[in-house]
C-alpha positions, 0 to 999 in steps of 0.5 A: 964454345962460341957459335957462328952465323953464317953471313949468307944468313945474317943477310936474309935476316937483314933482308927479311926484316926490311921487308917486314918493315916496309910491309907495315908502313904500307899497312899503315899508309892511308888513302886520302878519302875524296867527296864531291858535291855539286849545287846548282845556282837557283833563280834569284839566288845570290852567288855568295849564299850559294858558296856558303851553303855548299862549301859550309866554311865561312874562312874559305868562302870568304876567301874565295869571294875575295879572290873572284873580286880581285880577278873581276869575276863577272858575278853579273852573268851568273844564271840560274843553272850555273853549276857549283862543284866542290871537292874535298880531300879528307873533309877539307876543301881542296878544289871549287869548280864553277861551270857556266858553259862550256866556254866559261868554266873556273877552277878555284884551287886549295894549295895548302891554304893558298887559293888560286884561280884558273879558267879552262881555255876552250877550243872554239871552232865555227861553221858556217851554215845556210838554213832554208826551209817552208813554214808548217804551223808555226816559225818555231816548229818548222826550225826546230824541225830543220834541227835547230835550237830554239835559240836560233828561233828567237834571234832570227824573230828578234831581228824582224821583230819590228817588221813581223808579228810572227804570232799573227802574220806567218802562213803555212807555205811561207819560206825563210833563210838565214845565213849564221855561224855555229859556234862550237866549244871542244866539239860541242855546240854552244851558240850561233853568232855572225847572222849576216843574212835573213829572208822571210818570204810570205803572203805578208811580203818579201823581207830581207835583213842585212847585217852591216857594221860601218867603219865607226863601229855602228852596227845594225840590220838593214833592209835593201834599201839601207833602212834599219829593221829597227822601229821606235816600238816592237810589234807584240809584246810576247813571242809566239802566242796568237791573238784572241781578240782583235782591235774593235769599236764594237765587241761583245764582252764575254763577261759583262754581256754587253757590246762595247769597244775593244781598244786593244789586242788579247794575246792568249798564252799560258799563265806565267808566259813573260811580257815585254816592254815594246819600247824604251820608256817610263813606267806611269802605272803599275797596280790593280786598275778595275777590269784590267786586273794587275796592269802596267802602262808605259810612256814612250817617246813621241806621245806613244803609251802602251798598256798590259793588262791581266797580268799575273805578276809584275816583274821583280824591281819594277816600280812607278817611274822606272825607266824601262828598256825595249824588250825589257821583262815587265810582267807575266801573263795572267787572269786577273780582272775580268777575264775569262782565262789566261791572257794578255790584253795589250793596248797602244795609245797616240796622244791619248787615243787608242789605236790599232797596233796591228796597222800603226806606222812606226818611225825607224831607227837610223838607216846607213850614213851616206858616206858609208852606203857604197860599203853596204851596197858592196856586202848587200849585193854579195850576200844577195848574189849568195842568196841567189846561188843557194840551192835552198838545201842546208849547206854547211861549210868550214870558215 
């Protein structure tokens, strides 16, 4: 006799078979394995070398570099501390993220061998801040106690760099005032900008800095008379150091034990502190010079010459005959030559004769042009009115 299987049982068998098949497929399916590697760009490191090191695939690396070159990637703006993050899927390159700061984040994605470059579109906000306070110990410490970063201190000091030597001319009780914008990216603080008004008042005098951009596009900081705050030479080659020995025609030498002239200033600072050129010029000497130790000599316009002695080492790329810019790094504080400890010996010469850097009067950069002076006056007066109405407390407000 034939045996018959009920239809409902056949349906159950088919259904059960299908379920078993799906389970086997799910069991055989392997989830992709992701691995992330991170690398921080080192000092003096070439970006291409860093890519080769972290990606470890010459072909992919070359494709990435060619893509960045085609897209005008700012290679020269790459700095130590920038981050490179590589994501691999099943040990194959999937994505590279280059992080400079919250406003500059680049993504390179590998889609089946096709590389594409994208950049994060940041959400930028600004907040205008009025900051005022008095000096206790140093400008640096006083501003940091007000909740700001060293970046603002440097910007403030740079504006007055030709007028005030903050290493020697500030005293407790002096006051400062500055109006600026804080820049935020995705609610994270990233920078200071639009410093439109600065003031420093103390025993050395009452100094103002007004930012003004004329209709031709030329901008600068000016005093209340419309004279540029910039001069031919900076007042100091170092930031926030103290003078241990002044310009003198007769000083007792601590090593030679004799009385002799000291035609310069000695700035005491830790070994390795960056030393900058006080002005545009040409390097006329770089090397060892007796008691000066490692010395750099720079010739400037108007027959000025500056000398920087006892350096521990020279800046990379510095050579005899090189044209340097004002503020450009030329070396690092050391204790070479006849020196009792780390410091910078700084000299300034005029027409071949040593002069006191603290008392010399230097020519200014151009003042506001006469045809734009009315516009400068309007901006100056509005900022001074704001200054006079300020309460002296921090007053942040959105703009």
